[in-house]
N, C-alpha and C positions, 0 to 999 in steps of 0.2 A: 314734313314728316315729321310725322308725330315723335317727342324725343322720348326714349326710353323710364321704363320706370324705375327711380333711385333705388327703390328696395329690391327687386329682382336682382338688378345689376349691383350692387352691396354685396346679396350672399353668392354671387356668382362668383363675386370677385374674392369673396372670403375662403367659398371651397378652392379654386384655383389655388391661396396661401398656403392652404391645409396643404394642399397637393404634393406643392414645389416643397412643402416641409416636411413631409414621409418620402419624398424620393430624396430629400436631404439626408435624412436619418439612416435611411438604407444605405447611402453612400458613406456615410461616417462610422455605420456601423463593420462595413468591408475595409476602410482607412483604418479600424481600432485593430480588428482583427490582424493587420497587415504588420502595424507597430506594436504590438506585442506576439505574435507569433513567436512558439516557443516550443520546447519539449522536454516536460518534468523528469526528474530524474528516474524516478517511478514506473514509466513509460517502458522502459528500458527493459525492465523486469519480464514484459508482457514480449518487449521486441526478441528477445532470448531465446523464447518459445516460439515464437512466428519460424524465426531463421533455423534453429533447429529441426522444425517440421519441416522446413521446406527444403532441408538439405538431406532429409529421409530419417532422421532420429525419432520420428513421432511428435507427440506433442505433451515434450518435457522440459523442464528448465535444466537439471543435470541428468546429462543423454546418457546414463546408465540407473535412469529411476524414473516411474511413471509416479510424480507428483503434479497436481494442482495447484501452481503459483500465481495462476491469474485468477481476478474474480470474472471477469467480461467476456467470455465464449464467444460471445455474437462481436463484438467489438474488436475480439482476436479475428475472426474470419474474417471479417471487411478488412483488416490491416495485410492478412495474409493475401487476400485476394490482389489489395493495392500493391505488393510487395511483389507479387506474382509478372504482373502487367508493368511497371517501370524502375525493377531492380533494385531498390533502395528503402528504407524505413525511416529516416527522417525526417525528410519531405512529405513521404506518404503521405503518413500520418497529420502531420499539418492540413496536407488540402483534402484528404478524406472528412476530417474534424470541419476546416472550413465549409464545405459544402453540406455536408449533417446538418450545421449551425446555421446558417443559410437555410436549410428547407424547413428547418421550424422555422424560423422567422418569416418565411413566405408564406406558409400558412396560416402563422397569427395574425401575421398581416393582412391575408387577402382572401380568406377564407373564415376567420374564425373573431376578427374585429369588425363590431356593429356598425361603426363612422369611419371616417378617417381621422376625424381627432384620436378618436380612442386608438385608432393606428399608431399615429405620431405620438401618442402619450406613451404607450407600452413602449415601443420600437424604443426613442429615447433612454426609457430609463433603464432596460437592455444595454444598450449601447453605451452608457456611462457606469454599469455597473461593474465593476476591479474583476469581482468572480466568475459570472456573465461572461464574459470578453475573454479575459485569459482561460478558462478551461475552454474555451470550445478550439484552440491549437495546440492544446498540450501533451497530444499523444495519450490522453486519459479518455475514459467512456463518456464523459457527461456530453460530447456533442451528439451522441447517438441517445441518451435519454432524451435530451431538449428534443428531438427530432419525434421520437416515441411518444411524449408525452403533448407534441402538437396531432399526431397522427389520433392519441386516442380523444384530446378532446374534439378532432374532425369531426371523431365517428360519434361520439357521445351528443355532442349540441347537432348533430345531423338527422336525418328522414327517414332515415330505414326504419323497416320494420323491428318491432323488437325483439322476434329472433334473430334477426341475422344479425342488428346491432348488436344485443349478447356474443354471439359465436366472435366478430371483428374487435370487440372490447377486450374478449378473453386474448384472444388468439394478441394483440396488441402488448397486453399486461404482459401474459407468457414472455413475448419476443423481448422486451424490457427485465424480466427476472433473467434472461440470462441473458442481458447484457451488464446485469447489476442486482442483485438478487432483491436487496432490502429496498430496490425501485416500488414490490408491488404494495407496500404501506400507503405510495401517491395514489394508487389505482382502484384498491379494494374497495372504499366508502361508491364511487360512483359504478362498481363491476358490480356489488350486492342490489344497488336500486337498479340498475339493470336486469338483473334477475326478482326483483320481485314483482317487473311489469309480465312475466311473460308464467305458464304453469313451471308447478314443480317437477316433470320430468321434461319440460322443454329447457328450465333452469341447469336443469345436469346437464343432460345433453350436450348445450351449446356451451359451459363453461370444459367438459370436458373434454372436448374438440378443439376446441380453442386454446385448450393447455399443453395440447401435445409435444407442440415445440418444448418446452418446460422436461415434462416429465419425459421426453426421450432424451434430451440433454444429463437430465440425472442418471438415468439409468445404464446412460453411456458410462458416467463419470464413475456408479458404482463398481462396472462391471472393470472398466479399464482402469481407474485410479483405485477402488478400492473403497472408497469413500464418497457421496453423491456432491459434500463442500466442498470447496476448495482450504488452501491451508491459512487462509485470512481469517476465514472462519473460524475456524480452532484458537489461532491464536489471538482474538477476539472474545472467543467463548472460554478460554481458560486461563486465562491471564491471573486471574483469584481478586482484581481488583476491588473494593467494595464500592457499594453505589452510593454509601455517603464517601467518596472522593470523587468519583465518575460523575456525579450531577453537577456538582460545583469548577468544574472541570467542562463540563459543559458551557455552564451561565460564563464563564473565559472567551468561550469560544464566540460564540453571541456578543460580546461585548467589543472583544476583537477585532470581528466584520462589522459590528456598526464604528468602530475606529475607522477599518483602510477601508470598508467599504460605503459608503455615507448611504447611499442610494437605496441599496437591498434590503433591508430591513424595514424601512419606513413604508417602500413602497409596496412590501411585502406584506405589513398589514394593511395600507390601503388597499389593494386584491383584496382581499379577506373581509373588510369591511364591506369592497362594493358589493359581495357575494352576499353578505346579511342584508343591507338596504334592499337590495332590487331580488326579493325572498323570491328566487325561482327553484324547483326543484332542480335543475339541472345546475346551478351554479353551485349550489351548498355543499353536496358530495366532494366537488373536486377540492372546494375549501377545505372541506374538512380532510382529504386525504393531504393537506401540504402540511395543515396543524399537525396531523398527527406525524408525518414526515418530522418536523419540529422538535416534537414532542422525543422521537427515538434517537435523535440527532444530540440532546439534550442529556436521551441514559445513558447514550456510551460514550460519553465525553467528551462531545465533537468530534476532532482531530487536529493534525496540527499543521494540512495545509488551511491556510484562511480562508473561510469562506466556501473551499470545493465542496462540502456536503448539503449549504445552503442554496445552491445554483440551480438546484433541479424545481426543491420548492417554491422559489424564487420566479421560476422561469410558469410555473401553473399558476401562481396569483394572478403576474400579468399577464395572462390569459383571461384570467375573469375581471381585470381589470378594463381588456379589451373589449369586453364583453357588454360595459356599462353603454347606457343609452345617451352619450350627451346627446344628442337632439333636443332630450326633454328637456335637460337641465340652462341653465343661464348661460349667458353667451363669457361668461369670464373664465366659468370651472374647469374648459379646457387649456386654457391658455397659462392657467395659474397652477394646472401639475404638472405643467411643462417648463413652466420658470421651478420650480419646487424639484424636479427632476435633474434641471441644468444645475441646479444652486448647491443641491448638496452631491452631485455625479464631479463638479470640480471644485468641491471644497476639498477637496486631498490630494495629497503630489504623485498620489499612484494613479492616478484617473487613467486609463487607457488612452482614452486622449492627448492625455501631456505628459506619455512616455517616450522617450529617446532609443535611440541605437547603445549610449551611453547607459544604459540603465542600473543603478548601480545595486553593490550587496545590502542585501539589509538584513540582519542578524536575526537570532531565535529571539523574543520576549521572553520576560521572567514564567510565563507560562505555557513554555516546550511549540507553541504557533508560530509560523514561518508566513515570512510572506516567501512563496514557497518561488514564483516566480523571481522574485527577485536575487533568492537565493543562489538560484543557478545560471540566469540570465546570460552570463557574462560567456559562457561558454556554448549554451543552447540558444539563444535568441538569435533567428532568423538574421534581424537586421544587427546584432551585435559583429562590432569589427573586432570582437576576438573570438568569435565560432570557433566551435570543434569540435567536428563531428566523429566520434566515434568508430570503430569500424572491426567489426564481426571477427570473434577468429583473432584477434592480434597479443589476446593475453600472455599466450607462452612465451612469446617472444618477447615481450616487451620483461618477463621474468628473468629469462634466462634457465627455463626450462624444457624437459623435450618428454613428450607426451601425447599422449591420443584416445579417442573417443572412447576404443576399447578398453583402455586403461588409466580414465583419468585420473591425475595426480587431483590429490586433496589438499585444498586451501581453504581455509577457516578466514572469513572476513564477512562485515556483517554492510560494506556501503557496496551492494549487489547489483545496482539498476546497471549504470554507465560501465564501473568495470563487470558489473557479470556478462555485460554482450559483450565485451572486448573479448572478454575469455571462450567464449563461444564453447564447443564442447569436448576440450581439450584436460580443461579444468573441473572438477568437482567441487565448487562455493560451499561451504559450510556457513549458512546465514543464520545468526541467533533472534532475527526481530520476524520472518516471516515465513521463511521459503523451506526450514527444514522440517522433514515428517515428525522426527521422534522430537523436538525441540518443542515444538509449537501444541504440542497436546501433554506441554508441565507449566505449570504457573512461575510466575516470576518469584525468586525468589523471597527480595523483599516486598510485596506489593506496594506498601505506603510510600514509596521512594520512586513512582512509576513515571515515564515520560509518553505522555499521550502519543499513539500512533506508535509509538516505536519499543513497544513490552518485550525487551531484550530480557530472553531465557541465559542460564548459565549451562554449560552444557558436561553434560554426566561425565565420571570419571571415565575414560576408555572406551566411550566413543569415538571419538578423533581416530583412536589406533584403528576401534573397529572398521570403520568406514576406508582406511588407508591399505589394511593389511586383509578386509575380506576375514577377519573371524572374529567372530562377538566375544569380544573384550570388554564389553559392561560389567563394570564391577559389582554392584547389586543383582543378586539372583532373580527377582523380579522383575525387574524392570527387562535384564537380558533375556528374560522368557517372552516376556511381549514382546520385546524389541524381531524376535526372530517371527513372530508371525507379521509384525509389521513388516520387514522387512520380505516375506514371504508377497506380500500384496502387493510390494512397489517393484519387486526384481521377480519374483517367480514369472512360468508361465502363465500367462492372462487366464485359461480355464481348465489348469490343473485342479482334481477335485478337494487335492490339498488347501489350494490357494483359497478356494470359495468357502471353506473352513472356517479361513483366516480370515476373512473379510466376516463372515460371523460373526466371528469372536469380538472382531475392532468395533466393528459396531455397534453390538448388545453389550458392550461392557464388561466382556467375559474377563478383562484383568485394571479393574479398575481399582479393587481391593490393591496389588499390587503396586500401581503406578501409585495411588496412597500413601502405600508404608514408605517409598521408596522419598516421596516428594516430603512427608513427615520427619525422616531420617538424615540417607547419610544426604540429599540435596538440599535441605535448608541447615542442617548440620553434620556439614562433613569431616570425614578422616582422613586420618594420612594415607597416603599411598606406600604399602610398605614394599622393598625389594634391597637381593642382598648387594655387598658392594660386588660381587665377583660378575655381577654385570654390567659394570658400569669402569669395567677394569680395560676396555680398549679406545686410546685416545681416536680422536679426528684433528682433520687437518683444520685451521682457521678459515671460519669463510664457509664453511658446510653449513646447509639449511636443515632446516629440522625435519622438510621432508623429505631428506636425503638419506637417509640412515632410520635404524631401527631405535632410535632416542626416546628415552622415558618423560614423558609427558607428568611434567609436575603438577597437581591433581588441587582443588580448591581449598585442599584442605593440606595443602602442602604436601613433597615426597621424602619419608622416611627413609631413610638407607641403614641398614644395619651391616657393620664392620666385622661381626660375627666373634672381634675379641676388643678388649681393652687394650687403646692406644693411647701414647701419649707423645703422638708425633709434635713434629712443630710445625710445618706446613702442608699444603698440601694445593692439589692443582685441579683444576672442577670448570669444565667446560659449560657456560651458557649459552643460551640465545638471547638474543637482543632484545629483552624483552625491561628495558629501565632500571629498575632494583630491585635486588631478591636478601629476603635476609638467611645467615647458616648460623642455627642452633643446634651447638654440641650437647649433648645426651651423655647420661651417664646411668643405666639402668632406671630411664624412667625420666630424670631429672636434668634440666634442664643446667650444663657449668656454666653455659658464656653464650653468646651470640656478637656476632657481624653483621654488616651491610654490606654488599658485594652490587657497585654498578655497572654494565655492563655497555652503557654507550649509547642503549635506545633508538641504534639506528636501523629504522626497518629494513627488511633483507639485507641486513648486513650479516646475519648469518652466526653459526656458532662460533664462540671468543673463548679463547685459555685462562683461566686469572689464578697466580698462584697466589695464597693468601698464607697470611700469616695466622697461625692458631692462638687465640686469645691463650696468653702466660698462665689462666684459670685453668682453662680445658685442660691444657698438653700438661700441667704439674697433677690435677686428680683425675687426670685421664677420660677417653671418652668412649665408649661403645655404638655410637651409632651419630649422625649426620642427617638436622631435621634440613629440606629446605623449603621457602616460603615465599609465592613474590609477595613482595612490597607493593609495586606499585608496576604493571602495564598499559600500555595501548589494548584495548579490550579488542581489537583485529590479530592480535598476534599470539601466538603458542609458547610459551613456556617451558623450558626442555632441559632435562640434565644430559649432557652428551657423553661425560664420563668425570670416575672421581678418582684422585691417586695420591697416597699419603705418602709425602716424602720426610 
């Protein structure tokens, strides 16, 4: 019997080794997803809309308003379908995310990779990337983006006829845009190349038909919500932060990713270089799309979740790496890349494969970028021993209030994911970061002191009273007129002629001058709210909460209480809500006579407390005809009010 050829035997053994390595890398990816599985705080913003929709309140975040607080309608649709099958959203979101991520990985490995060596290198880089793995199960839309990127690349590199290919590329791009609008940047160069391969008429037909899902959603959004874009788009477009500040913040975002996810940026660069080295027209457009998306991320200042916005372009460039013809390269190239990915991926203690159930609390960095999973894993991690799954609609019981969907209690609160989901339909949450329709159309009061991803606005004087009592009590006339139109858009009958006219005015900038006048005036230079003592003469019991009565909110410029005459009172009693610290300024004919500070204890939900105040001797001697109340220090999620004032 002849001995087998040694060269063919070594080649066969080498291929088997790589196949085993591929199976191992896929298994490790599944293990990494399980070890890191979690749901982020922001995902519960979408969960609240999903639950409200299932309960029959419509695609709404606050049930009395039609507002689009979610950025990913396609992902929301998948979650709703999963919720109808499973009856819950926490585990469902992780399962749906994992399936989408595995689908994307499967297309990459079995349909896009040119060799088993390329598949192993690409798969290993992905499973060792903190951002790619962690956002595979986070409850956000990243996994569906991965799947759509893989499907787009599969069609792009496939052998379909040019006309059919253009349609399917346009269709997948439209689906991705309904999943996350800015993802079109990833696909635009490749779509343009595909369009150039057919006639202009065929290109127009293919793109127009393929884009129907996106066009239909934008039309629905315009009719139902009154605007085609979600509130987050307004939050990021109208914050007023200059590009000179955003670009350095974007650089910090990339630096943070390099430190916390050492494999991501180097292998993104390698994927791009691979596209340049093997100059094929199929590779370059996708590499350009990834580059443009990175430039876009840099321009907007990155984000506050470490690596989140880089995971999609990283996956796209990893596909390009998987297209490298390793069979034509030296035998050591693939093992070297595998070792490089392993070394970089395990160099950081936050590597997915090193994660433990006790994954600890990770603090915010100096530039405002958060290890989001580290920040929330203790309560939201699948394997966390301290996991706490919130229950939809338990907020009113927690707060001890009674309200219903027809007349929900207005509550000012900026941590609106987890708590918003628990609030359910019975609480109307006012969020100054991303979910409030009026506030998102205002810039920051001080744009130079922004926190990336959390562009917090100030609440206009009278806005909370407007929401609470149903009457327009905004102090600025122009802003009040704009809000009348906005309120008609988000609360009025959907198909009324008046609402359609209001939609036209809002989307064509008819109120831009009035808004700018408010911003440059009362918004950035607030004046005190003025009222008479007679409106504050009725005391209330200690413990009464600010939303349980028609109390006077202290504006950002303070509250000026006119006493009607000069008094020499030596004592007074004032009811203040628990907002830490107030300044009482005793005024006579517009001039300050004396001031004192009053601390209310600062207990959240502690209610209103009456304070006996000794009037400063100087003010009592000279007399005072008004009292100005200013909030010196307050928790950002609390409402400062004066419930009553009595002179003694």
